[in-house]
Rosetta silent file (secondary structure, phi, psi, omega in degrees, C-alpha in Angstrom):
SEQUENCE: MFTGIILAVGSIAAIQPRGGDCRLQINTGKLSLADCALGDSIAVNGVCLTAIELGEHGFSADVSNETLSRTTLSTARTGTAVNLELAMTPSSRLGGHIVSGHVDGIGHVVEKKADGRSIRFRFKAPDNLAKYIAEKGSICINGISLTVNRVDGAHFSVNIVPHTLQETTLGSTEVGSAVNLEVDLLARYLERLMQGEAAAHSASGVTEALLQNAGFIK
SCORE:     score description
SCORE:     0.000 S_00000001
   1 L     0.000  153.482 -176.282   78.222  121.579   63.771 S_00000001
   2 E  -134.459  174.824  179.291   75.595  119.314   65.317 S_00000001
   3 L  -113.588  -11.979 -176.026   74.065  118.568   68.724 S_00000001
   4 L    80.198   12.074  175.076   73.825  114.787   68.627 S_00000001
   5 L   -97.509  109.103 -175.039   70.014  114.909   68.889 S_00000001
   6 L   -69.755  132.462 -178.485   68.729  112.588   66.179 S_00000001
   7 L   -96.683  -25.361 -179.699   65.888  113.986   64.080 S_00000001
   8 E  -168.532  160.537  170.207   64.977  110.892   62.091 S_00000001
   9 E  -105.448  122.799  177.188   66.088  107.426   61.016 S_00000001
  10 E  -113.410 -158.548 -178.403   66.673  107.110   57.295 S_00000001
  11 E  -152.708  158.285  174.295   68.278  104.480   55.106 S_00000001
  12 E   -76.685  116.385 -178.904   70.898  104.002   52.415 S_00000001
  13 E   -87.139  -33.818 -178.968   68.937  104.064   49.136 S_00000001
  14 E  -161.482  151.425  175.877   71.847  103.455   46.779 S_00000001
  15 E  -127.012  118.902 -176.381   75.643  103.193   46.721 S_00000001
  16 E  -117.319  113.115  174.322   77.368  104.274   43.528 S_00000001
  17 E   -59.827  134.360 -179.510   81.128  103.669   43.048 S_00000001
  18 E  -139.396  100.433  171.243   82.721  106.842   41.689 S_00000001
  19 L    56.399   36.632  177.515   86.364  106.976   40.647 S_00000001
  20 L   104.716  -18.485  173.620   87.763  105.044   43.568 S_00000001
  21 E  -123.992 -142.430 -178.712   85.370  106.246   46.265 S_00000001
  22 E  -155.015  165.373  172.929   81.551  106.421   46.245 S_00000001
  23 E  -118.728  131.298  177.733   78.368  108.450   46.199 S_00000001
  24 E  -104.635  140.149  168.508   75.575  107.640   48.619 S_00000001
  25 E  -107.411  125.456 -174.213   71.897  108.279   48.120 S_00000001
  26 E  -112.974  124.575  171.106   70.171  108.666   51.466 S_00000001
  27 E   -85.286  122.523 -172.704   66.403  108.266   52.012 S_00000001
  28 L   -91.572    5.093  176.560   65.630  110.686   54.860 S_00000001
  29 L    57.632 -125.759 -176.569   62.341  109.131   55.993 S_00000001
  30 L   -82.916   -3.024 -178.796   60.316  111.609   58.036 S_00000001
  31 L   -76.978  118.240  179.905   63.095  114.217   58.030 S_00000001
  32 L   -80.886  136.446  176.332   62.077  117.198   55.893 S_00000001
  33 L  -107.547   20.685 -173.730   64.764  118.822   53.749 S_00000001
  34 L   -59.495  -33.457 -178.450   62.505  121.742   52.833 S_00000001
  35 L  -102.181   16.125  178.423   64.878  124.334   54.344 S_00000001
  36 L   -94.622  153.812  177.254   68.055  122.659   53.099 S_00000001
  37 L  -128.754  159.424  174.190   70.179  123.913   50.215 S_00000001
  38 L   -54.031  135.973 -178.985   72.893  122.318   48.101 S_00000001
  39 L    95.165   -9.903  178.992   76.143  122.319   50.069 S_00000001
  40 L   -69.989  153.782  177.618   74.450  121.972   53.469 S_00000001
  41 E   -93.204  135.898  176.162   75.886  119.545   56.000 S_00000001
  42 E  -134.189  129.428 -179.960   73.846  116.551   57.185 S_00000001
  43 E   -85.637  125.321  178.887   75.067  114.040   59.745 S_00000001
  44 E  -117.078  107.342 -172.595   74.605  110.387   58.725 S_00000001
  45 L    53.210   36.168  176.968   75.337  108.030   61.633 S_00000001
  46 L    85.685    2.866  179.328   77.462  110.838   63.046 S_00000001
  47 E  -102.741  122.754  179.997   79.390  111.439   59.813 S_00000001
  48 E   -74.253  116.772  178.918   79.169  114.971   58.440 S_00000001
  49 E  -120.103  151.804 -179.649   78.305  114.762   54.730 S_00000001
  50 E  -101.457  125.161 -179.638   77.716  117.515   52.190 S_00000001
  51 L   -73.811  117.664  179.911   74.457  117.393   50.216 S_00000001
  52 L  -105.649  -15.050  173.937   75.287  117.609   46.501 S_00000001
  53 E  -141.985  138.742  177.405   71.795  116.638   45.274 S_00000001
  54 E  -121.052  134.820  178.376   68.439  117.203   46.987 S_00000001
  55 L  -129.449 -177.579 -179.011   65.287  115.293   46.173 S_00000001
  56 L   -65.984  -31.683 -174.583   61.761  114.899   47.481 S_00000001
  57 L  -118.545    7.151 -179.194   62.662  111.961   49.667 S_00000001
  58 E   173.990 -159.446 -178.421   66.371  112.408   50.315 S_00000001
  59 E  -150.179  166.267  176.189   69.784  113.602   49.222 S_00000001
  60 E  -117.556  149.469  177.899   73.045  112.445   47.696 S_00000001
  61 E  -147.371  141.605  173.582   76.548  112.933   49.043 S_00000001
  62 E   -83.037  140.178 -179.005   80.036  112.016   47.914 S_00000001
  63 E  -121.930  118.527 -175.613   82.064  110.017   50.430 S_00000001
  64 L   -76.253  165.116  176.619   85.873  110.186   50.258 S_00000001
  65 H   -63.572  -32.932  177.313   88.248  107.335   50.895 S_00000001
  66 H   -58.895  -47.203  179.487   89.368  109.101   54.089 S_00000001
  67 H   -66.414  -40.991  178.672   85.794  108.957   55.415 S_00000001
  68 H   -61.889  -36.442 -176.540   85.327  105.378   54.259 S_00000001
  69 H   -75.023  -19.306 -173.446   88.540  104.327   56.037 S_00000001
  70 H  -110.278   -5.889 -173.713   87.528  105.875   59.364 S_00000001
  71 L  -132.731  171.362  178.760   83.797  105.142   59.629 S_00000001
  72 H   -77.804   -2.890  176.241   81.238  102.361   59.323 S_00000001
  73 H   -63.111  -19.744  178.663   80.029  103.842   56.020 S_00000001
  74 H   -68.116  -22.298  179.616   82.599  101.560   54.387 S_00000001
  75 H  -109.475    8.474  179.489   80.450   98.550   55.308 S_00000001
  76 L   -66.921  148.958  178.078   77.051  100.163   54.657 S_00000001
  77 L  -128.789  161.018  175.560   74.715   98.353   52.306 S_00000001
  78 L   -56.700  127.222 -178.348   71.567   99.347   50.448 S_00000001
  79 L    97.978  -12.302  177.960   68.797   99.383   53.047 S_00000001
  80 L   -58.505  129.939  178.962   71.104  100.006   56.027 S_00000001
  81 E   -77.370  142.514 -179.221   69.291  102.193   58.593 S_00000001
  82 E  -138.980  146.378  175.521   71.088  105.430   59.587 S_00000001
  83 E   -82.131  138.305 -176.042   70.603  108.185   62.165 S_00000001
  84 E  -124.934  141.101  173.532   70.109  111.635   60.645 S_00000001
  85 E  -147.592  134.666  174.815   70.604  115.177   61.953 S_00000001
  86 E   -82.134  156.795 -178.554   70.620  118.507   60.159 S_00000001
  87 L   -64.531  153.869  178.246   73.356  121.022   61.015 S_00000001
  88 L   -63.859  152.551  167.679   72.747  123.497   63.870 S_00000001
  89 L  -118.248  165.802 -179.244   71.401  126.962   63.260 S_00000001
  90 L   -57.837  -20.932 -179.261   71.966  129.981   65.606 S_00000001
  91 L  -100.473    4.662 -178.391   68.524  129.385   67.087 S_00000001
  92 L   -66.672  145.577  169.906   68.906  125.646   67.661 S_00000001
  93 L   -77.997  129.513  178.779   68.464  124.223   71.138 S_00000001
  94 L   -86.700   74.292 -175.234   71.741  122.621   72.233 S_00000001
  95 L   -75.820  -22.052  179.848   70.035  119.581   73.706 S_00000001
  96 L  -109.242 -113.510  172.853   73.050  117.304   73.469 S_00000001
  97 L  -143.052  171.485 -177.226   76.648  118.486   73.219 S_00000001
  98 L   -71.396  120.613 -178.058   78.745  120.120   70.489 S_00000001
  99 E  -122.289  133.704 -177.430   79.384  117.520   67.780 S_00000001
 100 L   -92.088  -22.047 -174.475   81.511  118.136   64.711 S_00000001
 101 L    82.627   11.764  178.734   80.529  115.113   62.644 S_00000001
 102 L  -105.734  100.841 -174.662   84.225  114.171   62.317 S_00000001
 103 L   -68.059  134.409 -177.245   84.408  110.547   63.469 S_00000001
 104 L   -91.173  -24.608 -178.964   87.454  109.655   65.576 S_00000001
 105 E   176.537  177.716 -179.337   87.231  105.881   65.259 S_00000001
 106 E  -109.494  128.053  174.762   85.087  102.756   65.200 S_00000001
 107 E  -109.078  178.124 -179.118   83.983  101.018   68.385 S_00000001
 108 E  -138.522  145.105  175.354   82.054   97.773   68.957 S_00000001
 109 E   -76.497  124.815 -178.905   79.157   96.701   71.157 S_00000001
 110 E  -111.730  -14.637  178.785   80.388   94.113   73.630 S_00000001
 111 E  -157.085  143.983  176.726   77.324   93.843   75.906 S_00000001
 112 E  -144.944  119.366 -179.126   73.635   94.733   75.781 S_00000001
 113 E  -148.893  155.473 -178.663   71.271   94.090   78.691 S_00000001
 114 E   -69.505  142.862  176.496   68.047   95.377   80.191 S_00000001
 115 E  -142.834   87.997 -170.299   68.289   97.933   82.993 S_00000001
 116 L    65.772 -131.557  177.864   64.780   98.799   84.132 S_00000001
 117 L   -87.957   -5.285  178.231   63.020  100.271   81.088 S_00000001
 118 E   -93.976  172.177  171.843   66.386  101.265   79.632 S_00000001
 119 E  -119.606  128.876  176.441   69.013   99.220   77.858 S_00000001
 120 E   -94.754  121.407  176.169   72.594   99.339   79.101 S_00000001
 121 E  -104.093  141.559  171.222   75.167   99.101   76.314 S_00000001
 122 E  -118.349  129.677 -176.362   78.864   98.395   76.872 S_00000001
 123 E  -118.598  153.510  170.784   81.245   99.425   74.115 S_00000001
 124 E  -111.865  119.624  177.074   84.921   98.822   73.352 S_00000001
 125 L   -92.893  158.825  171.704   86.623  101.917   71.921 S_00000001
 126 L   -58.211  144.630 -175.330   89.932  101.879   70.060 S_00000001
 127 H   -56.598  -35.080 -177.562   92.764  102.047   72.618 S_00000001
 128 H   -71.466  -11.151  177.993   93.977  105.407   71.316 S_00000001
 129 H   -99.407  -10.372 -173.202   90.585  106.990   72.128 S_00000001
 130 H   -58.601  -35.801 -177.467   90.252  105.646   75.679 S_00000001
 131 H   -66.209  -17.065 -178.957   91.996  108.654   77.227 S_00000001
 132 H   -92.893   -5.119 -173.776   89.278  110.988   75.901 S_00000001
 133 L  -104.403  120.692 -174.996   86.348  109.075   77.458 S_00000001
 134 L  -125.069  145.498  176.076   85.406  110.077   81.005 S_00000001
 135 L   -58.182  130.409 -177.624   82.714  108.978   83.436 S_00000001
 136 L    68.110   11.101  171.970   79.724  111.355   83.129 S_00000001
 137 L   -86.282  179.841 -178.726   81.388  112.941   80.131 S_00000001
 138 E  -102.407  147.196  171.877   79.802  113.148   76.647 S_00000001
 139 E  -146.961  150.457  178.338   80.353  110.878   73.684 S_00000001
 140 E  -109.643  120.863 -178.431   78.727  110.644   70.267 S_00000001
 141 E  -118.693  115.755 -175.945   77.790  107.152   69.074 S_00000001
 142 L    49.980   38.028  175.913   76.487  106.865   65.522 S_00000001
 143 L    87.202    1.010 -176.081   75.602  110.550   65.755 S_00000001
 144 E  -100.915  126.609  175.943   73.764  110.259   69.105 S_00000001
 145 E   -76.200  120.548 -175.655   74.839  112.445   72.012 S_00000001
 146 E  -133.870  157.800  175.950   75.141  110.215   75.086 S_00000001
 147 E  -100.251  131.513  179.310   76.421  110.378   78.649 S_00000001
 148 L   -77.597  125.423  179.494   79.108  107.916   79.693 S_00000001
 149 L   -88.872  -44.529 -178.044   78.053  106.021   82.843 S_00000001
 150 E  -139.412  149.911  176.578   81.126  103.893   83.531 S_00000001
 151 E  -131.732  134.038  175.650   84.652  103.635   82.171 S_00000001
 152 E  -141.634   95.096 -174.058   87.009  100.679   82.450 S_00000001
 153 L    62.921 -123.957  177.624   90.085  101.101   80.294 S_00000001
 154 L   -90.840    3.764  177.103   88.893  101.277   76.702 S_00000001
 155 E   -96.899  144.010  175.885   85.475   99.920   77.662 S_00000001
 156 E  -150.052  158.169 -178.500   82.625  102.236   78.596 S_00000001
 157 E  -127.200  153.617  176.256   78.876  101.922   79.151 S_00000001
 158 E  -138.685  153.958  174.187   75.823  104.070   78.501 S_00000001
 159 E  -105.023  129.944 -179.423   72.134  103.742   79.359 S_00000001
 160 E  -109.540  117.352 -178.982   69.678  104.199   76.501 S_00000001
 161 L   -76.234  159.092 -175.794   66.181  105.324   77.493 S_00000001
 162 H   -51.989  -40.211 -179.454   63.070  104.050   75.632 S_00000001
 163 H   -60.912  -44.307 -179.740   62.633  107.229   73.562 S_00000001
 164 H   -66.707  -36.468  177.339   66.163  107.019   72.192 S_00000001
 165 H   -63.068  -34.948 -177.327   65.754  103.309   71.474 S_00000001
 166 H   -79.741  -34.601 -172.306   62.612  104.077   69.484 S_00000001
 167 H   -98.232    2.715  179.052   63.885  107.133   67.599 S_00000001
 168 L  -134.832  176.273  179.129   67.393  105.915   66.650 S_00000001
 169 H   -78.569   -4.848 -178.866   69.077  102.819   65.265 S_00000001
 170 H   -64.098  -26.301  178.719   70.319  101.788   68.718 S_00000001
 171 H   -60.345  -29.992 -178.246   67.111   99.809   69.284 S_00000001
 172 H  -108.195   10.749  179.679   68.199   97.324   66.629 S_00000001
 173 L   -85.164  128.181 -174.382   71.941   97.439   67.372 S_00000001
 174 L  -114.018  167.755  177.322   73.243   94.124   68.627 S_00000001
 175 L   -54.854  133.349 -178.795   76.387   92.768   70.338 S_00000001
 176 L    96.957  -14.448 -179.698   79.269   92.767   67.857 S_00000001
 177 L   -67.606  143.956  174.561   77.950   95.733   65.842 S_00000001
 178 E   -88.750  142.767 -178.970   80.423   98.386   64.789 S_00000001
 179 E  -136.226  149.754  175.007   79.612  102.020   65.644 S_00000001
 180 E   -80.794  134.173  178.961   81.061  105.396   64.804 S_00000001
 181 E  -118.302  133.531  169.027   82.595  107.222   67.762 S_00000001
 182 E  -126.223  119.458 -179.453   83.293  110.934   68.190 S_00000001
 183 E   -78.530  169.663 -177.639   84.878  111.917   71.484 S_00000001
 184 L   -61.097  130.186 -177.575   84.191  115.231   73.186 S_00000001
 185 H   -57.321  -39.740 -177.446   85.562  118.083   71.143 S_00000001
 186 H   -65.933  -33.216  179.406   86.909  119.880   74.210 S_00000001
 187 H   -64.621  -39.760 -179.556   88.948  116.839   75.271 S_00000001
 188 H   -66.208  -44.027  179.938   90.786  116.766   71.960 S_00000001
 189 H   -70.398  -34.106  178.505   91.642  120.472   72.082 S_00000001
 190 H   -62.051  -42.611  178.374   92.623  120.315   75.751 S_00000001
 191 H   -56.802  -46.675 -177.187   95.204  117.641   74.946 S_00000001
 192 H   -66.863  -39.313 -179.924   96.707  119.782   72.220 S_00000001
 193 H   -66.708  -35.962 -179.391   96.764  122.914   74.411 S_00000001
 194 H   -64.695  -25.391  179.141   98.487  121.037   77.255 S_00000001
 195 H   -72.760  -19.925  178.096  101.354  120.237   74.934 S_00000001
 196 H    57.957 -137.823 -178.527  102.066  123.959   74.598 S_00000001
 197 H   -66.026  -23.036  179.113  105.022  124.783   72.395 S_00000001
 198 H   -65.103  -18.589 -178.325  105.945  121.088   72.232 S_00000001
 199 H   -61.939  -26.734 -177.707  102.891  120.551   69.993 S_00000001
 200 H   -76.752  -11.974 -175.269  104.866  121.975   67.059 S_00000001
 201 L  -122.345   -7.997 -175.277  107.500  119.260   67.407 S_00000001
 202 L  -145.341  145.297  176.549  105.664  116.214   68.716 S_00000001
 203 L  -117.588   25.795 -172.099  102.459  114.293   68.114 S_00000001
 204 L   -77.833  -14.375  178.887  102.918  112.016   71.102 S_00000001
 205 L    81.792 -161.705 -178.029   99.877  113.284   73.005 S_00000001
 206 L   -78.821  127.436  177.572   99.449  113.453   76.778 S_00000001
 207 L  -120.409  168.941  177.966  102.224  111.688   78.699 S_00000001
 208 H   -63.243  -39.138  179.060  102.928  111.241   82.409 S_00000001
 209 H   -63.390  -39.480 -179.863  105.824  113.712   82.138 S_00000001
 210 H   -64.181  -43.042  179.977  103.535  116.266   80.489 S_00000001
 211 H   -66.349  -36.043  177.912  100.950  115.935   83.278 S_00000001
 212 H   -66.045  -44.912 -179.051  103.669  116.313   85.930 S_00000001
 213 H   -63.671  -31.191 -178.934  105.055  119.457   84.278 S_00000001
 214 L   -85.072   -4.559  177.170  101.547  120.910   84.107 S_00000001
 215 L    86.225   11.640 -179.183  101.004  120.216   87.827 S_00000001
 216 L   -80.602  -28.554  176.779   98.235  117.653   87.438 S_00000001
 217 L  -134.763  158.669  179.972  100.168  114.852   89.145 S_00000001
 218 L  -124.725    0.000    0.000  103.116  114.729   91.536 S_00000001
């Protein structure tokens, strides 16, 4: 588990095809791996990866076809900058929100403009994720825990303060860029719980009839 508070910006040092998928070598920049062990989880642009090799300046991780199909790691190139976070410990400050590192889908930047000293980004999420994104709720973008300011269908906006622009890859993210999205963990489980016993027989998600039966709408 992670918090969505980025500890460093690293880069893809090498991409090695391996039997149909690939192995990534990640340069971790200023992020120290001194207290990491083989098998530890490290979030790379919000994707939870398992360290299978540790070095002085980084680590290696195998990336499955499932992960490649669901995240922007499929289009990563040598030198691509990535946001990095080590897994939580029991004594960690939960400065962001609970993040699993399991990406739900890929969104795109549709607008970027100045807003005081901040930058306001507008994103387009996949339609099937729109129902999980709420105004003033939490969302994880490329591993960064952020607060949603506005929602309009599958579009949503966030304000990025100068510190976050400086310490993450968002400062260099432009309109049209693809980003990894992880919706709030509680929203996903709430949907499943609301289905009750029907969850064992249907994967249709939240419907108007379900909300009426649960008393949320009349």
